[in-house]
C-alpha positions as CSV (number, residue, x, y, z in Angstrom):
1,M,67.6,-83.7,-93.5
2,S,68.7,-82.2,-96.7
3,G,69.2,-85.5,-98.5
4,L,72.9,-85.0,-99.2
5,V,75.3,-87.6,-98.1
6,A,78.6,-86.6,-96.7
7,A,81.6,-87.7,-98.7
8,A,83.7,-90.4,-97.1
9,P,87.2,-89.4,-96.2
10,A,89.9,-90.4,-98.6
11,P,91.8,-93.5,-97.6
12,A,95.3,-93.0,-96.2
13,A,98.1,-93.7,-98.5
14,V,99.3,-97.3,-98.0
15,N,103.0,-97.9,-98.4
16,V,103.1,-101.2,-100.4
17,P,106.6,-102.5,-100.9
18,K,107.5,-103.3,-104.5
19,A,107.7,-107.0,-105.4
20,A,111.3,-108.2,-105.3
21,S,112.4,-109.4,-108.7
22,A,114.0,-112.8,-109.0
23,P,117.8,-112.9,-109.1
24,A,119.5,-112.9,-112.4
25,W,120.8,-116.4,-112.0
26,E,117.2,-117.6,-111.8
27,D,116.5,-115.9,-115.1
28,L,119.5,-117.6,-116.6
29,R,118.2,-120.9,-115.3
30,V,114.8,-120.3,-116.9
31,F,116.4,-119.2,-120.1
32,A,118.6,-122.4,-120.3
33,W,115.6,-124.6,-119.4
34,S,113.4,-123.1,-122.0
35,R,116.0,-123.5,-124.7
36,R,116.5,-127.2,-123.8
37,A,112.7,-127.6,-123.8
38,M,112.5,-126.1,-127.3
39,G,115.3,-128.2,-128.6
40,Y,114.0,-131.5,-127.2
41,S,110.4,-130.9,-128.2
42,A,111.5,-130.0,-131.8
43,L,113.4,-133.3,-132.0
44,V,110.3,-135.1,-130.7
45,V,108.1,-133.5,-133.3
46,V,110.4,-134.5,-136.1
47,A,110.7,-138.0,-134.8
48,A,106.9,-138.3,-134.3
49,V,106.2,-137.0,-137.8
50,V,108.7,-139.4,-139.4
51,L,107.1,-142.3,-137.4
52,A,103.5,-141.2,-137.9
53,Y,103.7,-140.7,-141.7
54,P,106.5,-142.3,-143.7
55,L,107.1,-145.2,-141.4
56,A,103.4,-145.8,-140.4
57,H,103.2,-149.0,-142.3
58,K,105.9,-150.5,-140.1
59,L,104.3,-149.6,-136.8
60,S,101.4,-151.2,-134.9
61,L,98.2,-149.2,-134.5
62,P,98.9,-148.2,-130.9
63,A,102.4,-147.0,-131.8
64,Q,100.9,-144.9,-134.6
65,I,98.4,-143.4,-132.2
66,V,101.2,-142.5,-129.8
67,A,103.2,-141.0,-132.7
68,H,100.2,-138.9,-133.8
69,L,99.4,-137.7,-130.2
70,A,103.1,-136.8,-129.6
71,I,103.0,-134.2,-132.4
72,P,100.6,-131.7,-130.7
73,V,101.9,-132.4,-127.2
74,A,105.5,-131.7,-128.3
75,A,104.4,-128.6,-130.2
76,G,102.7,-127.4,-127.0
77,V,105.9,-127.9,-125.0
78,F,107.8,-126.0,-127.7
79,K,105.4,-123.1,-127.4
80,L,105.7,-123.1,-123.6
81,G,109.4,-123.1,-123.9
82,Y,109.3,-120.2,-126.3
83,V,107.1,-118.1,-124.0
84,A,109.4,-118.9,-121.0
85,R,112.4,-118.0,-123.1
86,L,110.9,-114.6,-124.0
87,A,110.0,-113.9,-120.4
88,A,113.5,-114.8,-119.2
89,Q,115.1,-112.8,-122.0
90,E,113.1,-109.7,-121.1
91,A,113.9,-110.1,-117.4
92,L,117.6,-110.4,-118.3
93,A,117.4,-107.3,-120.4
94,R,116.0,-105.4,-117.5
95,V,118.8,-106.5,-115.2
96,A,121.5,-105.5,-117.7
């Protein structure tokens, strides 16, 4: 034995179908949903800030806790809506 190892044959080319893209109406639905999510979450942030800070003296402690917790939760929903909007906008630009 010479100590050399024979090279394995190259694998045959595999014909993998390309992933089908979602229809344009699906992208429009995501775009509309994301804009609504951004709008509603912006309203919730504004309402929660008003309740948590200027009107805090009129609220009970549990209501203040809920108002404070609603701020980062609504901000997270806003960010998710923004990312979904960007993805839908890019998909719609590819279709056009």
